[in-house]
N, C-alpha and C positions, 0 to 999 in steps of 0.2 A: 542785625535782625536774626532771630532764632527761627529756623525752618525745620519742620519735621516732615519727611517724605515717607509714605507708607504704601507697601504692596500687600494686599490681602491674599490669604490662602483661598483658592477656589473651594466651593462646597464639596465635601468629601463624597457625597452621593453622586456627584457629576463625574467623579473619577478623572478629573482634569487638573493635573499638577504639572503642566508644561513649564511655565516660568515660575521661578521661586523655589521649587523643591530641589532641583539639582544645580541650579545656577542663579545668580542674582539677575534681576531685571536691569538690563544694560541701559535702557532709556532713563530709568530713575537714577542710575549711577552717573550717567552723563550729565543729567540735570543737577545732581548734587555737586559734581565737580565744577560745573560752571558757576553755581551759586557760591561755592567756597572761594573760587578765584575772584569773585566779585566782593569778597570780604564778609560773607554771611556765615553764621554758625549753623551747620547742617547735621541733622540726625536722620539716618536712614533706618527704617524698620521694615524688614521683610518677615511677615508673620509666619511664613512657611519655614524659613531658615531657623528662626528661633523657637518655632513650635509653640505659639501662644494662642490662646482662645480670644475671641472678640472682647469679652469683658475685661480681661487682663490687659489687652492691647489698649483699650480706651482709657483705662486707669493709668497706664504708663504715659499715654499722650497727655492726660490732664496733669500728671506730675511734672512732665517736661515743660508744660505751659508755653508752647511755641507761639510766635507772632503769626506764622503762616503754617497751615497743615495741608499738605498735598497728598492726594490719594491717586493711585493708578488703578483704573477699573476697566477691564475689557468686557464686562457684561455679566460674567459668571457670578460676581460678588455684588452686583448692583443693589439688590434689595437690602442686604446686610449693610452695605456702605451707607445707604440712605438713613437707616436707623442709627448707625454710629455717628453720622454727620449731624443728625438732629440732636442727639445726646450731647455731642461735643459743643455744638453751638450754644446749648443751655449752660454747660459747664464753663466754657471759655468764650463769652460773648464778644470779646475784642479780637479773637483769633480769626483770621481769614481762612476759609476752607476752599480749597481748589481741587477739582476733580479732573484728571486727565485721562488720556487714552481715547478709545472710540465712543464710549457711551454718551458723554455729553454732546458730542457732535450728532449722534444718531437721534437722541430724544429731544435735544434742544434745552435751552436754559429755562424755559417756562415751566418745566417739570420740577424745578428745585424750589 
């Protein structure tokens, strides 16, 4: 199975570049490691590390054509993530979209 794990850069106007700007998101790295050990092909994309905008990021994900696309979202990028997920679902209807971190727990699955 091909899995793409994505960490988004927080909005610049929030001035919040805690995770991703200076070091990778270890939670995503641990998850990627476990998936690779289970035999899956994993691609990790940290948009802050590679300095890519949302449009380029979405196009790269479409080109990769993963079976599963996982996003880490702590809340700062939630609105952007929802737009990206809707677009990706149209472009890759067979791809499972998974959102982790605290936001799915806070708002619940009925909001997706």
